Biopython code that builds the backbone (N, CA, C, O; Angstrom):
import numpy as np
from Bio.PDB.StructureBuilder import StructureBuilder

atoms = [
    (1, "MET", "N", (106.039, 13.416, 27.701)),
    (1, "MET", "CA", (104.839, 13.977, 28.319)),
    (1, "MET", "C", (104.546, 13.327, 29.607)),
    (1, "MET", "O", (104.196, 13.994, 30.581)),
    (2, "ILE", "N", (104.686, 11.967, 29.647)),
    (2, "ILE", "CA", (104.371, 11.238, 30.928)),
    (2, "ILE", "C", (105.448, 11.630, 31.960)),
    (2, "ILE", "O", (105.128, 11.785, 33.139)),
    (3, "ALA", "N", (106.695, 11.790, 31.547)),
    (3, "ALA", "CA", (107.749, 12.131, 32.494)),
    (3, "ALA", "C", (107.481, 13.537, 33.078)),
    (3, "ALA", "O", (107.837, 13.801, 34.226)),
    (4, "ILE", "N", (106.870, 14.418, 32.310)),
    (4, "ILE", "CA", (106.581, 15.754, 32.845)),
    (4, "ILE", "C", (105.436, 15.701, 33.805)),
    (4, "ILE", "O", (105.430, 16.372, 34.837)),
    (5, "LEU", "N", (104.437, 14.874, 33.443)),
    (5, "LEU", "CA", (103.228, 14.747, 34.454)),
    (5, "LEU", "C", (103.717, 14.003, 35.672)),
    (5, "LEU", "O", (103.288, 14.357, 36.770)),
    (6, "GLN", "N", (104.584, 12.995, 35.581)),
    (6, "GLN", "CA", (105.059, 12.394, 36.797)),
    (6, "GLN", "C", (105.918, 13.295, 37.637)),
    (6, "GLN", "O", (106.084, 13.015, 38.824)),
    (7, "SER", "N", (106.444, 14.295, 37.135)),
    (7, "SER", "CA", (107.345, 15.165, 37.998)),
    (7, "SER", "C", (106.546, 16.108, 38.790)),
    (7, "SER", "O", (107.111, 16.825, 39.615)),
    (8, "ILE", "N", (105.209, 16.169, 38.597)),
    (8, "ILE", "CA", (104.348, 17.089, 39.412)),
    (8, "ILE", "C", (103.866, 16.274, 40.628)),
    (8, "ILE", "O", (103.170, 15.272, 40.467)),
    (9, "PRO", "N", (104.240, 16.710, 41.845)),
    (9, "PRO", "CA", (103.961, 15.910, 43.019)),
    (9, "PRO", "C", (102.481, 15.756, 43.299)),
    (9, "PRO", "O", (102.110, 14.773, 43.939)),
    (10, "ILE", "N", (101.621, 16.640, 42.877)),
    (10, "ILE", "CA", (100.231, 16.568, 43.158)),
    (10, "ILE", "C", (99.549, 15.476, 42.344)),
    (10, "ILE", "O", (98.624, 14.834, 42.843)),
    (11, "ILE", "N", (99.993, 15.239, 41.065)),
    (11, "ILE", "CA", (99.499, 14.317, 40.183)),
    (11, "ILE", "C", (100.021, 12.866, 40.465)),
    (11, "ILE", "O", (99.239, 11.915, 40.476)),
    (12, "SER", "N", (101.279, 12.732, 40.679)),
    (12, "SER", "CA", (101.944, 11.429, 40.722)),
    (12, "SER", "C", (102.519, 11.216, 42.123)),
    (12, "SER", "O", (103.060, 12.157, 42.704)),
    (13, "PRO", "N", (102.415, 10.003, 42.683)),
    (13, "PRO", "CA", (102.981, 9.713, 44.004)),
    (13, "PRO", "C", (104.498, 9.277, 43.819)),
    (13, "PRO", "O", (105.214, 9.131, 44.810)),
    (14, "LEU", "N", (104.941, 9.085, 42.614)),
    (14, "LEU", "CA", (106.287, 8.599, 42.405)),
    (14, "LEU", "C", (107.331, 9.753, 42.437)),
    (14, "LEU", "O", (106.996, 10.922, 42.248)),
    (15, "ASN", "N", (108.510, 9.400, 42.665)),
    (15, "ASN", "CA", (109.632, 10.366, 42.584)),
    (15, "ASN", "C", (109.844, 10.754, 41.184)),
    (15, "ASN", "O", (109.813, 9.889, 40.310)),
    (16, "PRO", "N", (110.067, 12.054, 40.889)),
    (16, "PRO", "CA", (110.322, 12.461, 39.437)),
    (16, "PRO", "C", (111.471, 11.775, 38.820)),
    (16, "PRO", "O", (111.483, 11.514, 37.617)),
    (17, "PHE", "N", (112.458, 11.470, 39.637)),
    (17, "PHE", "CA", (113.713, 10.796, 39.123)),
    (17, "PHE", "C", (113.398, 9.454, 38.468)),
    (17, "PHE", "O", (114.045, 9.075, 37.492)),
    (18, "THR", "N", (112.416, 8.738, 38.994)),
    (18, "THR", "CA", (112.061, 7.404, 38.402)),
    (18, "THR", "C", (111.495, 7.530, 37.025)),
    (18, "THR", "O", (111.553, 6.558, 36.272)),
    (19, "ALA", "N", (110.934, 8.693, 36.626)),
    (19, "ALA", "CA", (110.386, 8.851, 35.311)),
    (19, "ALA", "C", (111.420, 9.436, 34.405)),
    (19, "ALA", "O", (111.524, 8.976, 33.268)),
    (20, "ILE", "N", (112.192, 10.405, 34.802)),
    (20, "ILE", "CA", (113.055, 11.116, 33.973)),
    (20, "ILE", "C", (114.400, 10.466, 33.694)),
    (20, "ILE", "O", (114.986, 10.664, 32.630)),
    (21, "ALA", "N", (114.886, 9.687, 34.656)),
    (21, "ALA", "CA", (116.179, 9.027, 34.483)),
    (21, "ALA", "C", (116.172, 8.050, 33.371)),
    (21, "ALA", "O", (117.083, 8.115, 32.546)),
    (22, "PRO", "N", (115.184, 7.090, 33.247)),
    (22, "PRO", "CA", (115.216, 6.157, 32.193)),
    (22, "PRO", "C", (115.058, 6.874, 30.837)),
    (22, "PRO", "O", (115.688, 6.459, 29.864)),
    (23, "LEU", "N", (114.274, 7.887, 30.749)),
    (23, "LEU", "CA", (114.107, 8.633, 29.480)),
    (23, "LEU", "C", (115.403, 9.334, 29.111)),
    (23, "LEU", "O", (115.775, 9.329, 27.938)),
    (24, "ALA", "N", (116.111, 9.942, 30.068)),
    (24, "ALA", "CA", (117.362, 10.587, 29.778)),
    (24, "ALA", "C", (118.426, 9.507, 29.375)),
    (24, "ALA", "O", (119.275, 9.771, 28.524)),
    (25, "PHE", "N", (118.372, 8.359, 29.962)),
    (25, "PHE", "CA", (119.330, 7.264, 29.608)),
    (25, "PHE", "C", (119.176, 6.824, 28.161)),
    (25, "PHE", "O", (120.120, 6.750, 27.375)),
    (26, "VAL", "N", (117.893, 6.535, 27.868)),
    (26, "VAL", "CA", (117.660, 6.046, 26.454)),
    (26, "VAL", "C", (117.985, 7.049, 25.405)),
    (26, "VAL", "O", (118.539, 6.705, 24.360)),
    (27, "ILE", "N", (117.646, 8.310, 25.663)),
    (27, "ILE", "CA", (117.955, 9.424, 24.789)),
    (27, "ILE", "C", (119.478, 9.582, 24.660)),
    (27, "ILE", "O", (119.994, 9.775, 23.559)),
    (28, "GLY", "N", (120.171, 9.501, 25.759)),
    (28, "GLY", "CA", (121.631, 9.618, 25.698)),
    (28, "GLY", "C", (122.324, 8.485, 24.921)),
    (28, "GLY", "O", (123.272, 8.713, 24.169)),
    (29, "ILE", "N", (121.817, 7.254, 25.130)),
    (29, "ILE", "CA", (122.347, 6.121, 24.360)),
    (29, "ILE", "C", (122.115, 6.291, 22.838)),
    (29, "ILE", "O", (122.979, 6.012, 22.007)),
    (30, "SER", "N", (120.886, 6.769, 22.532)),
    (30, "SER", "CA", (120.494, 7.006, 21.118)),
    (30, "SER", "C", (121.373, 8.086, 20.519)),
    (30, "SER", "O", (121.845, 7.938, 19.391)),
    (31, "MET", "N", (121.597, 9.139, 21.228)),
    (31, "MET", "CA", (122.479, 10.225, 20.751)),
    (31, "MET", "C", (123.904, 9.778, 20.579)),
    (31, "MET", "O", (124.517, 10.182, 19.591)),
    (32, "ALA", "N", (124.471, 9.007, 21.417)),
    (32, "ALA", "CA", (125.821, 8.436, 21.313)),
    (32, "ALA", "C", (125.975, 7.507, 20.119)),
    (32, "ALA", "O", (126.970, 7.562, 19.395)),
    (33, "ARG", "N", (124.957, 6.636, 19.920)),
    (33, "ARG", "CA", (124.918, 5.752, 18.743)),
    (33, "ARG", "C", (124.902, 6.541, 17.449)),
    (33, "ARG", "O", (125.697, 6.290, 16.543)),
    (34, "ASP", "N", (123.990, 7.495, 17.373)),
    (34, "ASP", "CA", (123.914, 8.314, 16.160)),
    (34, "ASP", "C", (125.193, 9.148, 15.850)),
    (34, "ASP", "O", (125.569, 9.330, 14.692)),
    (35, "ALA", "N", (125.850, 9.651, 16.946)),
    (35, "ALA", "CA", (127.104, 10.365, 16.775)),
    (35, "ALA", "C", (128.179, 9.407, 16.175)),
    (35, "ALA", "O", (128.904, 9.772, 15.250)),
    (36, "TYR", "N", (128.251, 8.213, 16.718)),
    (36, "TYR", "CA", (129.226, 7.213, 16.280)),
    (36, "TYR", "C", (129.002, 6.890, 14.788)),
    (36, "TYR", "O", (129.964, 6.829, 14.023)),
    (37, "GLU", "N", (127.744, 6.684, 14.372)),
    (37, "GLU", "CA", (127.384, 6.369, 12.962)),
    (37, "GLU", "C", (127.683, 7.562, 12.082)),
    (37, "GLU", "O", (128.144, 7.369, 10.957)),
    (38, "ASP", "N", (127.449, 8.777, 12.527)),
    (38, "ASP", "CA", (127.867, 9.953, 11.737)),
    (38, "ASP", "C", (129.300, 10.059, 11.567)),
    (38, "ASP", "O", (129.784, 10.401, 10.488)),
    (39, "TYR", "N", (130.030, 9.771, 12.626)),
    (39, "TYR", "CA", (131.522, 9.787, 12.482)),
    (39, "TYR", "C", (132.065, 8.794, 11.505)),
    (39, "TYR", "O", (132.933, 9.085, 10.682)),
    (40, "LYS", "N", (131.513, 7.585, 11.628)),
    (40, "LYS", "CA", (131.951, 6.549, 10.598)),
    (40, "LYS", "C", (131.599, 6.953, 9.157)),
    (40, "LYS", "O", (132.375, 6.734, 8.227)),
    (41, "ARG", "N", (130.412, 7.545, 9.002)),
    (41, "ARG", "CA", (130.073, 8.049, 7.677)),
    (41, "ARG", "C", (130.979, 9.136, 7.203)),
    (41, "ARG", "O", (131.404, 9.139, 6.047)),
    (42, "TYR", "N", (131.287, 10.068, 8.082)),
    (42, "TYR", "CA", (132.245, 11.153, 7.752)),
    (42, "TYR", "C", (133.607, 10.529, 7.344)),
    (42, "TYR", "O", (134.184, 10.968, 6.349)),
    (43, "LYS", "N", (134.118, 9.564, 8.045)),
    (43, "LYS", "CA", (135.402, 8.977, 7.693)),
    (43, "LYS", "C", (135.329, 8.286, 6.290)),
    (43, "LYS", "O", (136.246, 8.424, 5.480)),
    (44, "MET", "N", (134.230, 7.550, 6.029)),
    (44, "MET", "CA", (134.079, 6.959, 4.724)),
    (44, "MET", "C", (133.971, 7.949, 3.602)),
    (44, "MET", "O", (134.565, 7.743, 2.544)),
    (45, "ASP", "N", (133.251, 8.991, 3.789)),
    (45, "ASP", "CA", (133.104, 10.140, 2.789)),
    (45, "ASP", "C", (134.408, 10.707, 2.574)),
    (45, "ASP", "O", (134.756, 10.962, 1.421)),
    (46, "ASP", "N", (135.197, 10.943, 3.582)),
    (46, "ASP", "CA", (136.547, 11.621, 3.462)),
    (46, "ASP", "C", (137.501, 10.665, 2.659)),
    (46, "ASP", "O", (138.274, 11.119, 1.815)),
    (47, "GLU", "N", (137.423, 9.349, 2.947)),
    (47, "GLU", "CA", (138.258, 8.474, 2.203)),
    (47, "GLU", "C", (137.899, 8.343, 0.710)),
    (47, "GLU", "O", (138.763, 8.208, -0.156)),
    (48, "THR", "N", (136.542, 8.390, 0.451)),
    (48, "THR", "CA", (136.131, 8.416, -0.918)),
    (48, "THR", "C", (136.482, 9.627, -1.711)),
    (48, "THR", "O", (136.786, 9.526, -2.899)),
    (49, "ASN", "N", (136.447, 10.829, -1.055)),
    (49, "ASN", "CA", (136.813, 12.036, -1.644)),
    (49, "ASN", "C", (138.330, 12.255, -1.968)),
    (49, "ASN", "O", (138.712, 13.120, -2.757)),
    (50, "LYS", "N", (139.138, 11.425, -1.315)),
    (50, "LYS", "CA", (140.546, 11.456, -1.539)),
    (50, "LYS", "C", (141.020, 10.509, -2.728)),
    (50, "LYS", "O", (142.176, 10.569, -3.148)),
    (51, "LYS", "N", (140.143, 9.697, -3.212)),
    (51, "LYS", "CA", (140.520, 8.849, -4.327)),
    (51, "LYS", "C", (140.796, 9.548, -5.580)),
    (51, "LYS", "O", (140.159, 10.561, -5.870)),
    (52, "VAL", "N", (141.720, 9.064, -6.357)),
    (52, "VAL", "CA", (142.170, 9.683, -7.592)),
    (52, "VAL", "C", (141.558, 9.028, -8.823)),
    (52, "VAL", "O", (141.584, 7.803, -8.940)),
    (53, "PHE", "N", (141.029, 9.786, -9.707)),
    (53, "PHE", "CA", (140.468, 9.303, -10.991)),
    (53, "PHE", "C", (141.088, 9.997, -12.162)),
    (53, "PHE", "O", (141.599, 11.112, -12.061)),
    (54, "LYS", "N", (141.035, 9.342, -13.232)),
    (54, "LYS", "CA", (141.428, 9.976, -14.488)),
    (54, "LYS", "C", (140.225, 10.478, -15.184)),
    (54, "LYS", "O", (139.255, 9.764, -15.437)),
    (55, "VAL", "N", (140.331, 11.889, -15.524)),
    (55, "VAL", "CA", (139.235, 12.619, -16.106)),
    (55, "VAL", "C", (139.607, 13.120, -17.438)),
    (55, "VAL", "O", (140.742, 13.568, -17.602)),
    (56, "LEU", "N", (138.794, 13.088, -18.366)),
    (56, "LEU", "CA", (139.062, 13.582, -19.766)),
    (56, "LEU", "C", (138.603, 15.092, -19.708)),
    (56, "LEU", "O", (137.417, 15.405, -19.602)),
    (57, "ARG", "N", (139.562, 15.935, -19.781)),
    (57, "ARG", "CA", (139.274, 17.390, -19.871)),
    (57, "ARG", "C", (140.137, 17.985, -20.950)),
    (57, "ARG", "O", (141.343, 17.740, -20.981)),
    (58, "HIS", "N", (139.545, 18.768, -21.848)),
    (58, "HIS", "CA", (140.273, 19.470, -22.861)),
    (58, "HIS", "C", (141.082, 18.509, -23.718)),
    (58, "HIS", "O", (142.198, 18.806, -24.142)),
    (59, "GLY", "N", (140.478, 17.343, -23.959)),
    (59, "GLY", "CA", (141.117, 16.442, -24.868)),
    (59, "GLY", "C", (142.263, 15.451, -24.278)),
    (59, "GLY", "O", (142.812, 14.598, -24.976)),
    (60, "GLU", "N", (142.530, 15.651, -23.026)),
    (60, "GLU", "CA", (143.517, 14.750, -22.477)),
    (60, "GLU", "C", (143.069, 14.301, -21.066)),
    (60, "GLU", "O", (142.230, 14.933, -20.424)),
    (61, "PHE", "N", (143.642, 13.229, -20.639)),
    (61, "PHE", "CA", (143.263, 12.627, -19.312)),
    (61, "PHE", "C", (144.164, 13.323, -18.301)),
    (61, "PHE", "O", (145.359, 13.504, -18.532)),
    (62, "LYS", "N", (143.567, 13.709, -17.173)),
    (62, "LYS", "CA", (144.258, 14.264, -16.015)),
    (62, "LYS", "C", (143.818, 13.486, -14.800)),
    (62, "LYS", "O", (142.675, 13.037, -14.711)),
    (63, "GLU", "N", (144.769, 13.324, -13.828)),
    (63, "GLU", "CA", (144.375, 12.681, -12.580)),
    (63, "GLU", "C", (143.978, 13.785, -11.597)),
    (63, "GLU", "O", (144.717, 14.734, -11.334)),
    (64, "ILE", "N", (142.742, 13.597, -11.062)),
    (64, "ILE", "CA", (142.281, 14.531, -10.026)),
    (64, "ILE", "C", (141.542, 13.756, -8.967)),
    (64, "ILE", "O", (141.157, 12.601, -9.147)),
    (65, "LYS", "N", (141.355, 14.453, -7.832)),
    (65, "LYS", "CA", (140.649, 13.778, -6.656)),
    (65, "LYS", "C", (139.188, 13.779, -6.982)),
    (65, "LYS", "O", (138.688, 14.618, -7.732)),
    (66, "SER", "N", (138.517, 12.820, -6.401)),
    (66, "SER", "CA", (137.065, 12.661, -6.699)),
    (66, "SER", "C", (136.286, 13.876, -6.223)),
    (66, "SER", "O", (135.229, 14.183, -6.776)),
    (67, "SER", "N", (136.791, 14.582, -5.198)),
    (67, "SER", "CA", (136.131, 15.764, -4.764)),
    (67, "SER", "C", (136.112, 16.905, -5.772)),
    (67, "SER", "O", (135.288, 17.814, -5.674)),
    (68, "ASP", "N", (137.009, 16.857, -6.727)),
    (68, "ASP", "CA", (137.118, 17.868, -7.795)),
    (68, "ASP", "C", (136.368, 17.449, -9.073)),
    (68, "ASP", "O", (136.378, 18.202, -10.047)),
    (69, "ILE", "N", (135.760, 16.347, -9.100)),
    (69, "ILE", "CA", (134.965, 16.013, -10.311)),
    (69, "ILE", "C", (133.704, 16.818, -10.422)),
    (69, "ILE", "O", (132.966, 17.012, -9.457)),
    (70, "LYS", "N", (133.479, 17.280, -11.628)),
    (70, "LYS", "CA", (132.315, 18.142, -11.870)),
    (70, "LYS", "C", (131.253, 17.368, -12.792)),
    (70, "LYS", "O", (131.563, 16.348, -13.407)),
    (71, "VAL", "N", (130.079, 17.894, -12.830)),
    (71, "VAL", "CA", (129.043, 17.302, -13.657)),
    (71, "VAL", "C", (129.466, 17.495, -15.117)),
    (71, "VAL", "O", (129.868, 18.573, -15.553)),
    (72, "GLY", "N", (129.343, 16.350, -15.857)),
    (72, "GLY", "CA", (129.697, 16.342, -17.282)),
    (72, "GLY", "C", (131.133, 15.866, -17.575)),
    (72, "GLY", "O", (131.488, 15.710, -18.744)),
    (73, "ASP", "N", (131.979, 15.629, -16.530)),
    (73, "ASP", "CA", (133.220, 15.062, -16.706)),
    (73, "ASP", "C", (133.197, 13.627, -17.122)),
    (73, "ASP", "O", (132.395, 12.844, -16.614)),
    (74, "ILE", "N", (134.130, 13.233, -18.111)),
    (74, "ILE", "CA", (134.174, 11.847, -18.519)),
    (74, "ILE", "C", (135.286, 11.174, -17.751)),
    (74, "ILE", "O", (136.430, 11.626, -17.791)),
    (75, "LEU", "N", (134.958, 10.064, -17.027)),
    (75, "LEU", "CA", (135.870, 9.443, -16.253)),
    (75, "LEU", "C", (136.354, 8.146, -16.899)),
    (75, "LEU", "O", (135.622, 7.451, -17.603)),
    (76, "MET", "N", (137.679, 7.848, -16.610)),
    (76, "MET", "CA", (138.235, 6.579, -17.070)),
    (76, "MET", "C", (138.317, 5.694, -15.862)),
    (76, "MET", "O", (139.025, 6.003, -14.903)),
    (77, "MET", "N", (137.583, 4.567, -15.898)),
    (77, "MET", "CA", (137.495, 3.674, -14.754)),
    (77, "MET", "C", (138.239, 2.369, -15.100)),
    (77, "MET", "O", (138.156, 1.891, -16.231)),
    (78, "SER", "N", (138.935, 1.821, -14.166)),
    (78, "SER", "CA", (139.570, 0.544, -14.429)),
    (78, "SER", "C", (139.291, -0.402, -13.321)),
    (78, "SER", "O", (139.745, -1.546, -13.357)),
]
sb = StructureBuilder()
sb.init_structure("model")
sb.init_model(0)
sb.init_chain("A")
sb.init_seg("    ")
for serial, (resi, resn, name, xyz) in enumerate(atoms, 1):
    if name == "N":
        sb.init_residue(resn, " ", resi, " ")
    sb.init_atom(name, np.array(xyz, "f"), 0.0, 1.0, " ", f" {name:<3s}", serial, name[0])
structure = sb.get_structure()
């Protein structure tokens, strides 16, 4: 809000660039950091979903990926 008010020449004697540039810089850095964290989380989730587990289905153990596990499955963990 302050950056918008400072960009009106009648209200503020400052150049609008001096108010908007720092705000844009901080928001840009924050966006880049959040994007990097989301990418890391995506890679970790993808790695977890590719793990193989033994699941008891229909009286026998089958090896399936963790992304195919359903509610109520009995897992054999070692």
